[in-house]
C-alpha positions in Angstrom: -23.3 -7.2 -27.7 -26.7 -6.1 -27.8 -26.4 -5.1 -23.9 -23.5 -2.9 -25.1 -25.3 -1.6 -28.1 -28.2 -0.5 -26.2 -26.2 1.8 -23.8 -25.3 5.9 -24.5 -21.9 5.7 -24.3 -21.7 9.3 -24.5 -23.5 9.7 -21.0 -21.2 6.9 -19.6 -18.3 9.0 -20.7 -19.1 12.0 -19.3 -19.8 10.3 -15.6 -16.2 8.8 -16.1 -14.6 12.3 -17.0 -16.2 13.9 -14.2 -15.4 11.0 -11.4 -11.9 10.9 -12.9 -11.9 14.6 -12.6 -12.9 14.7 -8.9 -10.6 11.1 -8.3 -7.6 13.1 -8.0 -8.8 14.4 -4.5 -10.4 11.3 -3.7 -7.0 9.4 -4.5 -5.2 11.8 -2.3 -7.5 11.3 1.0 -7.5 7.6 0.3 -3.5 7.4 0.2 -3.1 9.9 3.5 -5.7 7.3 5.4 -3.9 4.1 4.7 -0.1 5.7 4.7 0.1 4.5 8.3 -0.9 1.0 7.7 1.1 -2.2 7.2 2.0 -2.7 3.7 -0.1 -6.0 3.5 -3.0 -3.8 4.9 -3.0 -0.7 2.5 -4.3 -3.0 -0.5 -7.3 -4.0 1.6 -7.8 -0.1 3.2 -7.9 1.1 -0.4 -10.1 -1.3 -2.2 -12.7 -1.5 0.8 -12.6 2.5 1.3 -13.1 3.1 -2.2 -15.6 0.4 -2.6 -17.7 1.9 0.4 -17.0 5.4 -0.7 -18.7 4.6 -4.0 -21.6 2.6 -3.0 -22.6 5.8 -0.7 -22.0 8.1 -3.6 -24.4 6.4 -5.8 -27.0 6.6 -3.0 -26.4 10.5 -2.7 -26.8 10.8 -6.4 -30.3 10.1 -6.1 -30.7 12.5 -3.4 -28.3 15.1 -4.9 -30.7 18.2 -5.6 -32.3 17.7 -2.2 -29.0 17.5 -0.5 -27.3 20.5 -1.4 -30.4 22.5 0.0 -30.0 21.3 3.5 -29.3 24.6 5.5 -25.9 24.2 7.4 -24.9 20.8 5.7 -22.0 22.1 3.8 -21.3 24.0 6.8 -20.9 21.2 8.8 -19.2 19.1 5.8 -16.8 21.7 5.8 -15.6 21.9 9.4 -15.8 18.0 9.1 -13.3 18.0 6.2 -11.1 20.8 8.3 -10.7 18.5 11.2 -10.3 15.3 9.0 -7.5 16.9 7.4 -5.9 18.0 10.7 -6.2 14.5 12.0 -4.5 13.0 8.9 -1.6 15.4 9.6 -0.7 15.0 13.0 -1.2 11.3 13.3 2.0 10.1 15.2 4.8 7.9 13.1 4.9 6.2 16.5 2.0 4.9 16.3 2.9 2.5 13.4 4.1 -0.4 15.8 0.5 -1.0 16.0 -0.4 -1.0 12.4 -1.3 -4.8 12.3 -4.1 -4.1 14.6 -8.0 -4.5 12.8 -8.9 -1.6 14.1 -6.6 0.7 12.6 -7.4 -0.6 9.2 -11.3 -0.1 10.2 -10.6 3.5 11.2 -8.5 4.4 7.7 -11.7 2.8 5.6 -14.0 4.6 7.8 -12.1 8.1 7.1 -12.2 7.4 3.4 -16.0 7.3 3.2 -16.4 10.0 5.6 -14.3 12.3 3.3 -15.6 11.2 0.3 -19.0 11.5 1.0 -18.4 15.0 2.2 -16.3 16.0 -0.6 -18.9 14.5 -3.3 -22.2 16.9 -1.8 -21.3 19.3 -4.9 -19.9 16.7 -7.0 -22.8 14.1 -7.3 -25.0 16.9 -8.6 -23.0 16.8 -11.8 -23.0 12.9 -12.2 -26.5 13.3 -11.6 -26.9 15.7 -14.3 -25.2 13.8 -16.6 -27.2 10.4 -15.9 -30.2 12.6 -16.2 -30.0 12.9 -20.1 -31.1 9.1 -20.2 -34.9 9.2 -21.1 -35.5 6.2 -18.9 -35.5 7.1 -15.4 -35.0 3.6 -14.1 -31.9 3.3 -16.0 -30.1 6.7 -14.4 -29.0 5.0 -11.7 -27.7 2.1 -13.6 -25.4 4.7 -15.8 -24.1 6.2 -12.5 -23.1 2.8 -11.1 -21.3 1.6 -14.4 -19.7 4.6 -15.0 -18.2 4.8 -11.4 -17.2 1.2 -11.5 -15.4 1.9 -14.7 -13.7 4.7 -12.9 -12.8 2.9 -9.8 -9.6 1.3 -11.0 -7.8 4.6 -12.0 -8.5 5.8 -8.7 -7.1 2.9 -7.0 -4.1 3.4 -8.7 -4.1 6.7 -8.2 -3.9 6.2 -4.4 -1.0 3.5 -4.9 0.9 6.1 -6.8 0.0 9.0 -4.0 1.4 6.0 -1.5 4.5 5.6 -3.2 5.3 9.3 -3.2 4.4 9.7 0.3 6.9 7.3 1.5 9.5 9.4 -0.3 8.1 12.9 0.2 6.4 13.3 3.4 5.8 16.9 2.4 3.1 15.4 0.5 0.9 14.8 4.0 1.2 18.4 4.6 0.0 19.4 1.0 -3.1 16.7 1.3 -4.1 18.1 4.2 -4.2 21.8 3.0 -6.0 20.5 -0.1 -8.9 19.2 2.1 -8.6 22.6 4.0 -8.8 24.3 0.6 -12.4 22.0 -0.4 -13.7 22.6 3.3 -13.3 26.4 3.0 -14.9 26.7 -0.4 -17.6 24.6 0.4 -18.9 26.5 3.7 -19.0 29.3 1.7 -21.8 28.0 -0.8 -23.8 26.8 2.5 -27.6 27.8 1.4 -28.2 29.0 4.8 -25.2 31.3 4.9 -26.0 32.5 1.3 -29.5 33.5 2.4 -28.3 35.3 5.3 -25.5 37.3 3.6 -26.7 37.1 -0.2 -25.5 35.2 -3.1 -22.3 37.6 -3.2 -20.8 35.3 -0.4 -20.0 32.5 -3.0 -17.5 34.8 -4.5 -14.9 34.6 -1.5 -15.0 30.7 -1.8 -11.6 31.2 -3.1 -10.3 33.3 0.0 -11.9 30.9 2.4 -10.3 28.0 0.5 -7.1 29.9 0.6 -7.7 30.3 4.4 -8.9 26.9 5.3 -5.8 25.3 3.4 -3.4 27.5 5.3 -4.9 27.0 8.7 -5.2 23.2 8.6 -1.5 23.1 7.6 -0.5 25.9 10.0 -2.2 24.2 12.8 -1.0 20.4 12.1 2.5 22.0 11.9 2.3 23.6 15.2 0.8 20.3 16.4 3.3 18.1 15.3 6.1 20.1 16.4 4.8 20.5 19.7 4.5 16.6 20.2 8.2 16.3 19.3 9.1 18.4 22.0 7.1 16.7 24.5 8.5 13.5 23.4 11.8 14.5 23.3 
């Protein structure tokens, strides 16, 4: 009880709120990556993918400010998100006959972790800022870990809800891929190297770039899916 009394709960609550506000994106990515797994493996994919992403996010927080200033990092990250969105959209349902394969589970976990790291480049700065309110620097990472752990069950539950909806409404897969395209487009417009080259005003086009990214991923993904269906028939 004495330990709980020493915790600055206002900081913990801020970290939880930040993570949950961003958890919607994570839940969609987790669900998309795990949708083609066997039902018995979906739980493993969600838990291990989330755990790996959280651990790496804690590490990112420690280097948040430095990471966000690396030239072309956001540009490369945005391109990677576009690719992930495309791949998640065009995964063939025919692959389901091999759902029990261990490499399938590993691939889903890897996709979750990579996507979460890229999507968290901006988000970790907010979490680091909240933890920075703690006077003792040695305790700041502890607050980050505690806040993230508390929010994990909600993200996992959200992933399961999205998976349930995907099974019934496949169109959600297209919308999820579009969401990744949206995030990617906006991220690329705030890359330090591009802003240095074209000026601060470039960030004003983040919304337009996000719309273009979303439409691009969904359009290309849909075209590839239709082409694949024609070839298979």
